[in-house]
N, C-alpha and C positions, 0 to 999 in steps of 0.2 A: 687339181691333184690331176690328169690326167697326161697333164704334159712331165711332170715326174714318172707315171706307171711306162709312160713309152723311153724317157731315159732308162727308166729300170729295164725295162724288158731290152734295151742295146745292148745295155752293158750286159745281161744272163746272157747275153747269145751273144759276149764278143766280140760286137761290133760296133766301129766308131761312133761317138755320140752327136750329130753335124746336121744342123739343117733340114737337110733332105735327108738322113734318113729319119728322122723324128717325124717330118712332114709325110711322107710317106707310112709310116707306124701310123699315126691321126689317123688319117684319113682312110688307110686299111680300118681302122672299125669306128670311120663313119663320125668322126669330130670333126667339128666345124676350124678344122685349119684356120690359128689367130696367125698369122707370120711375127708379130713385135713379139708377143710371149715365147714363141720356138726361139726366137733371137737370144731373148732373154737368159729361156732355158741354162741355152747351149753354153753362152756367156757364161751364164754365177757355179755352171758342173764344169766350167773350164780345168780351173787349177786344183776341182778337188777329189782327193782318192778315197774314191767311192763306197772299195775293199774295207779303206780302214773306219767309214761313216757305220759303214752297214758293223763290222765288229763292234765298233762303240756302243753301236744301238740293241744289240744283241745283248752284252756286260748290263744295260742300264735293267731291261726288261728280265735279268737271271736276276736282280737284282732285289725289283720291283717286291717279290713273290714272299722273300726273306723279311723283308719289312713290313711287309704287311703282315706277318705275325708276331710282332712286336707291335703294335702303333703306339704313335705316340701319347698323352695323358690330352685329352679334348679339355678346350679352351672353356670355359665358361660364353659364353652369350648375350653378349648384351643388347636391352631391353629395344633398347634405339636403332642397331641393326633393320639401314634400309632394307626390305623386299623388293627386288625386279620381276619383274611381271615376265612372264612365259615371253612377250610380244622385243619387250626391251633386251632381252638374253639373247634372241633372235635378229633384231637386228643387228647385235656385237657381231655375231659369227658371220653376215653376211663380209664383213670387212676379210677373211679368211680366208673367202675362195675368190674375189677381187670379181 
């Protein structure tokens, strides 16, 4: 996440998101810089309109509270539904953060 945060900070400051600028931001915050992840992040954001993405995300979060006011009817839970332990769930979350 810190790589995305660095990119967002650069964007908010009106700076160009480059490998060098991201490395400087990350190093300034004490993060051990992984050049491959920096390069992947810069490449992934190359053709992204960050302002558009932020605007769309803002619209989604604005709609969410309205949807919560009128929740959908709850489906009946099946007795055979498999329960996942906290350890199993946490192991799956590790993949999100590389």
